[in-house]
N, C-alpha and C positions, 0 to 999 in steps of 0.2 A: 850207891844211895838209894835208901827206900821208896815206895812210891807214896800218893799224898794218902793222908792219913782221910776216918769217915768225918769226921771233922770239917776239912778240907770241901769234901762232896755235899756236904748238907747248906756251906756256905754258898756253895755256887748254884744249886737247886732254889734259894730263898733268890739270890738274884734275876735267875732267870725267871721266877715268878711275877716278880715286880716290874719287868721288863715287859712280860706278856699282859700284864695288868693295864701298863702305859699305854701301850700300841692299841689294846680294846678302846682305851678312852678317847685316844685320837681320832679312832673309826666311829665313833661316836660322835662326838662333835663334828667331823667330816659330814655324818649322816643327817645332823641338826643343821649344819649351814645351808642357805639358800642359794641355790644351782639360778644362774641366772646363761642364760645363751647369748651370746653376741652376735648379730650381722656379721658376716666375713668380711673383712676388710675395713669392720667400723673403726672411725676416729673416736676417741675419747674426749667429753662432752668438754666444748672449749669454754673457758673464761673470757670475760666480757676485755675486747680490746684494750691494748694501753691508748689512753688517750695522747697522739701527735701532735705536740706544740703546733708545729709547723701547717698540718693542714688544720687544726684549727684558727689558727692566724689565715688561711688562706680563705675559708669560708667567712670568715668574718669579715676580709676585706671583698670577696666579693670576685677573685679573678686569681688568676695562676700570673707572677711573675719568673719567666723562664730567658736564662742565658742563653742567647745564640752567636753565631760568628757574625761578624761585620757587614759580609758579604761575601760568597762562595757559591758560584751558583750550582742551582742543584740541590743544596744542603740547606743553604739561608742567605737570603735576600729578597730586596724589596723591587716589586714589578714596574712599570712606567706610574702605574696608579697610587704607587706608594705602598701596596697592600706586601706584606710576608708571604713568601712562597718556598718551598725547598723538603727535603727530606727531616731534616731536624725538626723544621718548623711544625710539622705535620703532624711529628710525635708529640709536641707540646702540647696543639691543637687536640692531639686523641686524649690529652693527660687531663685537658680541661674539661673535656665530654665528660671523660669518667667520673670525674668531680662534681660539676653542676651539670651534665648533659647539657652543655654548650659550648662548641668548639669554638668559640669564638669570645670566651671567657678569659683571656689570658693575654698579659703585656710582655712583648718582644724585648727584650735587654738586651744590644749589640754592646760585643765583649771582643778585647782583643786577647791572643795566646797570653800576655804577660798577666793581665789585668782580671782573668776570669777567675781563678781561684779567691782573690780576695773579697772578690763581686760575691762570692757564696758566702765567704767565711762570716761578711758583714752586712746579713742579712737580704741583699739589693735584689736577690733573686732566691727564689727554691728552690730550683733545682735548675743545672748548665747541661743543655742539651748542646753542645759544641765541637763538633769533630774530636774531642778528648781520647787520647790513648789509658788506656786502663795497664798502668805498669806497676812493678812493685814500690818502689817509690813515692808514689804517690799514694798506694794502697795502705802502706804500713806507715805513712806520716802523720798520722792520728788526727788529721781533721778531715779527709773526705772519704766519703763511701761510694763504691761503683755499684749501681744499680743493673748492670745486665750491660751485654753489647748489642748493639741495631747495626752496626756495619763492622765488616773485617776486611782490612784495608793493607796497606804496607808502601812504604816507602819506594819511590822509583825517582827518574832523572828525566826531564822536558830538553830536547837539545832541535836544534834546527836539521834540517833535512840536508842542507848545502855541506853539513860537515861530516856527512857519509861516515857516521858511525852506528857499529853494530853492539856495541857494549859501553857499560860504564867505565871499563878496566880500561880504554882509549883516550879517558879522561886528564891525560898525565899533564901536570900543567896547568890547568883548567882552573877558570874563576866560576864557583859554583854558587848561586844566591839559595841562602837558607833564611828562614823565618825566624828570629828572634824568641824564646820563652816556649820555645817547642821540642819535642822530641827532634825534632828534623836536623838541628847543626852535628848534635851527638851520634847519631846515626849515621850521616856521611862522612865525621872524621875516624867513627871506627871501619867502615867500609873502606877507606882510603888507605889509611894508617896499617890495618892487617895487611893489607896487601902492596905494603910500600909504596902504594903512588902517591907522588906529589901533586897538591893539590893548592889552591888559594880558598879559602873560606870567603861571602860575601853575606854578611849578618843585616840583614833587614830588619827593623821594629815591627811591621805586619805582614801580610800575605799580599796584602794588595800592592805595598812598597816593592817586595818582592816580585812580583807579578811583571809590576811597571819597569824595575831595574833590568829583567831578563826583554822585556819590550825593547826599550832601549839599548841592549847589547852590551850593560854592563856587566855581564856576567856570560860565559858558553854555553851553562845551564842551570836548571831550576830544578830542586830537589826538595820534593814534597811527598805528602799520601799520592795515591798511583789516582785515588779521586779525586783531589784536589790540582793536581796537573792536567786530567781531562776538563776539568772545569776553565785553569786557565787558560788552555789551550783556543778554547773558544771564544774566548775574548780578546785573542789575538787579532791584528791587523789580516793576517791571513793565514788561518789555520792549519792548512793544508801545507805548510812551508817549516811546518814543526812537530815532532815524533816524541811517541814516550818510547824511551828504551824498554825493554822486556826486562831487562834487571828489576827483582824487587828485594832492597836491600834489609828489611826489617818487617816482623809482622805489629800491625797497628789495630788492634780489637779497641774500636770506638764504642762510646756509652754515655748513658747519661749518670749524672755526678750528683750528689747530693752532700748535706753536711752530716760528718759523723756525730754519734750520739740521738738522733731520732731514727731509730730502728722502723716503728711502723711508717713514718713517712717514706723514707727507704722501701718499704716493702709495698706501699701504694705504686710507686714509679717502677719497680720492678715487676709488678704483678700486671700492671697495666701495659705494659711493652709484652710483656707473653699471651695477655690475651690477642693482641695485634697479632702475633706471630701465630699463634694458635689457630684463630680465625682463618686466617689464609689454608691451613694445614686441614683444617677439617669444612672448607670450602665456604666458610661465611663471609658474605662479602655487603659492601654498601649498599648495595639494593634489594639484596635477599635477607638481611639480617631481622627485620621485623617477621618475614613469615615463618623462618626456619626458629623463633623465639617462641612461634604459636603451634606449629605444627611436629617439629624434630621429635622423632621418639631416639634419637641416639643420646645415650645417656649422658657422654662428654660434650654435647652441644647441649644439653638441656642445663649444665652443670655450669657451662661458659655462660650461657646466657641469662641466666638468674632464672629459668624455670623450678630447677631443683635446686635444695640446701640455700645457706647464707652466707656464700663466699666475700660477697660483696661488704654486707655490714662486720664482717672481722677485720675488713681494712679501713672503717670507718666511712664505706661508700654506701648506695642504694643495691639493691639486688642486681638490677640492671646496667651496672659501671661499666661492663665487658662491650656488652650491646650497644649501650651509648657511645663508647669510643669508636666501635665499627662504624656506626651509624655516622656519626661524627666526619672520620676521617678514610674509613674503608680498612681492609687489613695490611697485612705487611706487604704482603706483593704489589697491591694496588698502590700503595705509596712509595714503593719503590720503582715500579714502572712509568708514576707521570713524573718524576721529579730524577730519580737518575737513568732508568732502563729504554725502553722502545721507545713509550712518548715522549722525552724528552730530548733537548739536545744533548746532550752528553752521551745518549745511547749505549750505556754500558750494561755488559754481561753480566748475569743474575753471579756467576762462579763461587767464591766462596759463599756467599750470599743468598745461596739456593737451599730450599727447605732440606732436612737431611732427608727425608725419602725421595727427593726427585730424582730426576736422571738426566745427567751425573748430579748426585749430590753434593748438597754445602755442608755448610757448618750452623744453620739455622735451626734452632732446637727450642720451641715453646716447652717450660717447664708444664707439668700438669695440673689441671683444676682439680681437686679431689681431694 
């Protein structure tokens, strides 16, 4: 075959000239375009936050309605003066402080495991902070939104020392008390069935009923979250005659729950929890929070406490929302110690609930405020 004709080469030259002209035009336009230099890590200008119907209702009402356990030592219970105390109770107070600057602007609504989600759906409470496990079924059911994890737990067994048991695998033929409406019954059944162990579940309507049945020896073992078993042990006539076995048969990430559909309110709950966790990590305490807010030069601390940025207003709160929460109830470590740890009757080790950078480290990890 012959080579390209002269006409072909002329067409190709014309196309090349057009391409060069277009490229020059693009460069001219680029040169004319204004150049803006962004600060490293800068966040695009945020739009005004979507109004939260739940937060609006809370502010109009003048208090937070917080769903809690009916009575679980360490987590939520009333003392001999009728005052609510406990780990979950303090997080409710911290949330109220973040909203109103007042940790007492909260009404506690005691709920059972069976009616807790109904109370949330019927808007009788704004947030459920009641030892509730974050599971796939609950998360994908369309009604609940989990805002985070404030306690990593697992299910275990409480037994009498007189039985001389070393493991839950020795509970063949045993009567095991569990609470209705919780994950405990399913977890216990999974554990025993997977090992071919015969047992009899004794299902009680409430945690209190399950504890009382165990105390009356209506069952040989009580199965619940390890933290709940530690609390139950303190209520027995002779706690030293009972032991929590070393077996942990499930993962129970416990945390606050809100109604699905109000993402802005879920964010308020999530970031208040994170603020209390971050405060411990950064050394901000109930006693030094005011001083840190005024004098700290650490950017992360200044953003957390409202000295820099407008992170509170993005949630529909004040600039000092996080500082108000810490001032109201202390940081995560302070809340843990006085309710569950060394300053409490339970004397639980931090374990998985230690900060991620502690030695040994745990799973508690605050999301960054930036």
